[in-house]
KEKE-192695 format. One record per residue: z, x, y of N, C-alpha, C, O in turn. Coordinates in pm, whole numbers, plus 50000, padded with zeros to 5 digits. Atoms other than C-alpha are relative to their C-alpha. Example, Ala and Ser with C-alpha at 12.3 -4.5 7.8 and 13.67 -1.06 7.14 Angstrom:
2
500005008949881507805123049550500005009050120500665019450118;499944991849881507145136749894500734992350109500904997450220;
***
This chain:
143
501394998749962172253237489124499425012549934500035023249938;500694988650059169803259888937498815003850086498114995350140;501124994849921167273281889113499225010049916499805018349847;500884990150062164283300788976499755010850103499325008050215;500154988649909164143335289132498645006549978498355011649870;501284993250007160663348289206500245015150004501245019750059;499864985550007160133385489146500145006350138500875016150154;499924994049867159673392289516501404999250061501735006950151;498615000949953163273381489577500785012249954501555017950031;499324988050052164543409689355499555012250079500365020750115;500514988949920162273433889542500635000250139501015010850189;499425000649866163593422089877501495003450000501995009350096;498594996250010167183425589762500145015249991501065020950050;499984985450012166443461789668499645006550134500265016450174;500474994249874164623468489996500954997550117500865004050221;499055003149894167443453290202499514989850101500214986950198;500495010349908165263427190374500594986349967500364976650038;499305012150042167313400890191501345004549943501435014949878;498694996450054170993401190106500514988849910499984977749911;499435009950091173083383189849500514987950075500534976950021;499525011249919174483361690129498904989950031499184978450062;501135009049975170993346990177499734990749883499064980549899;500195007950122171033333289821501124989649993502284992950018;498945010250010172883300189772501125004349905500875007049787;498864994850077176353310389650500304991749876500724997249774;499655008950111176803280289422498904999149894499074992349793;501165001350089173433284789250500145008249873500675019349874;500204992550123172873294688891498565005050006497634996950015;501324994149984169923318488908499375002849864499975009149778;500724998250126167333318188630498665006650027498135006350138;501324993749994164133337088558499364998349863499974992949771;500735000650126161533339388283499585014249960499855023850032;500544986950039159903367788092498995004950102498765017050112;501024996249902157273367388367500585009650104499985019950134;499394991249901159643382488624500355013549937500185023950001;499684987550069160803408288368498745008549983498765020650006;501264992850018157193417588291499505005850132499005017050136;500444995049870156373420688661500845012050043500315021850095;499154988649967159373443388717499635012149914499645023549961;500384989350093158313463588413498735007150043498525018750006;501244994049953154953470088581500195009250121499235015050170;499724991249886156643489288864499775014449954500385018949857;500384986650043155173524188844501085010450025501275019549943;498974990349966157993543189013501224997849910501864987349916;498925001350098160603549688743501354996950065502104988550016;498715002149934163553551288983500094985850058501104979150044;500015013649943162563519289163500114989649889500874980049901;499955009450112161983501388831501424998949946501894987949917;498615000150048165483511388717500894992450098501754984650055;499205007149899166983498789045499714985049996500624976850009;500385014150007165043466089016500654993349879501184982249890;499395005950120166263460088660501514998850012502094989149964;498565000949978169833467688756500324988150090501254980550064;499795011349908169593442889043499714986749929500454977049947;500345012050077167903417288816501184996249909501594984649905;498905002450095170703420888559501264995150068502024987450009;498795004149929173413415988821499784987550085500734982050141;500325011649916171633387289001499684987649917500164976749947;500495011350080170013365288735501014996749890501475005449816;499015004650098172353344388519499424998149860500115000549761;500605002050131169913336188239498485000550007497884998350112;501464999750014166333339888117499624987949916500154985749807;500435012350066164573307588020498515000949968497805008950030;501434999450035161163301187859499134993450107499574984750181;500985006849915158063292188056499634986849933499844985149812;500355013350052156813256588013498654999849929498384990849851;501334999050061153303267287908499825014049943500555023349976;500374987150057151763295387707498615003550048497674995650036;501284994849955148953316087856499715012649919500455022349925;500364988550082147203339787618499865012550086499255012250192;500084987449929147563375887726501095001850104501265012850158;498934999249900150473367987958501334995949937502335002949951;498755005450054153063347187773500485007949881499705014149809;499374993050112155483361587522500474989849896501104979749930;499585008550111156053345787184501524999149998502215009250004;498565002150000159523330787174500594998250139501754994450153;499525001449863159793330387554499124990550080499194990050203;500865009949934157223303287627499894987849909500044988749787;500165012550075156683267387524498514996749988497695001750065;501385004550016153493251087399499824986850072499744976250009;500205012149921153053226387683498534996350003497695003149943;501405004249993149863207587761499215008150103497985007550104;500674991349904149093231788046499434993150122498854999650208;500575007449888148103204288288500555004350135499795007650226;499384996049873150583212488563499715014650030499365018150143;500314985849981150113249788512498585001850054498375009350150;501404998749959146323245988547499784995750144499045002250218;500125004749862146623226088869500625010150097500035013150201;499344990149915149073251189017499155012550015498975017650125;500834987949998146863280688923498754997850083498385006550162;501225002949924143733264189065500294999450150499505004550230;499655000849857145473256689395500345013650057499965016750170;499704986449954146833292089422498715008050016498535014950116;501284992949992143363306189348499214995750123498575004050188;500715005249884141893283889618500595005250131499865008450225;499334995649878144473294489877499885015050026499735019350140;499934985549977144473331989819498895007849929499065019649899;501194993650055141063339689668500255006649864499735017449836;499814995350137142303344389311500835012649987500495021649910;499104988450008145113369289365500355002949854500504993749774;499834995550139145773389289047501204993749929501144991649808;498805005350066149243374588982500144984850012501254979649996;499925014749990148383337689031500404993549868501084983349868;499605005350131148773331688658501525000349988502144990449951;498554998450008152333344988671500714990750097501704984350063;499385008749900153143326288991499954985349958500914977949979;500135013950046151853293588844501004997149888501584986249884;499015001850107154053298488536501424998950057502214990750011;498675000449937157103305088755500204986650072501264980450057;499895012849928156423274588975500124988449902500894979049925;499965010850099155833252588669501414998449944501874987249924;498625000750051159303261388535500904992950101501684984250064;499165006349896160923251688866499714985150010500634977050016;500385014149984158983219088895500424991749878501044981249893;499725007550123159353207988531501494997849977501894987749920;498565001050023163113214188530500784995450122502014994450119;499385004449874163793202288885500975010550055502055007350104;499244988949945165103236488986499425003450137498265000350166;500484995149872164823251089334499335013449978499845021849904;500714987350009162303279289367500385008650120500275004250234;499704990249895163433309789566498855010050002498635017149903;501154991249993160393329289686499745004750143500164998350240;500454994949870158993350189969498484998850009497885003850105;501455001750006155403340889876499634986650064499954976050011;500335012149924154023316190130499114990449920499384978449916;500905008850075151193303089911500714993549881500524981749855;499255005650112153453298789609500954989150048501064978549985;499095010049944155993280289824499254987250035499704976250004;500785011749958153313257189966499514991849880499604979649881;500525007050117151793248689627501144993349924501004981849881;498855005850071155183243089463500524987750073500804977450011;499545011649920156303220189749499064988249985499514976849972;501005010750013153073200389721500204992349870499864980549862;499785006350130154043192989360501444995249982501904993149870;498685006050003157513180589450501165009449975502285004949951;498954990350027159483212689402500845002450126500315003150237;499134995449892162483220989616499775015150010499845022249910;500304985949982161683254989764500825005750114500984999550219;499384992349891163633280189966499115012050022499095021549943;500964989349968161023302290130500655009850095501185006050199;499474989349917162163335490271498815006950067498105014850004;501154994749927159593344490537500145015250018501255020550025;499964985349982158613381190581500615004150133500715016050162;
***
């Protein structure tokens, strides 16, 4: 079983509100450049270093996103999809949470899970709800 790890899972592992035992033991954990970029935006140098260390010891592989979004996607780490699913996911997230700043990133993460039939691991309620609506298996870790 493969699982896409949302960035908030790495944060919760660092904060101690989630432990490795909460993650399915048999799962292969994957992420995209999006999670790396989000971790890179952490302002506190020490926390950022701890997050990257945890990411490196938790995530088994980095895979490309299914769509390319100008200004967000990285060349070589994203595919040139038709953007249909991504657009629907983004619109639904915007509708649910009034256009939260990282909805683009969340939609890209959810699209990867849905398109590849991976389970999404997240602590984001809106992301979990939208992904489930589109047929994704989701493991939501409530706050």
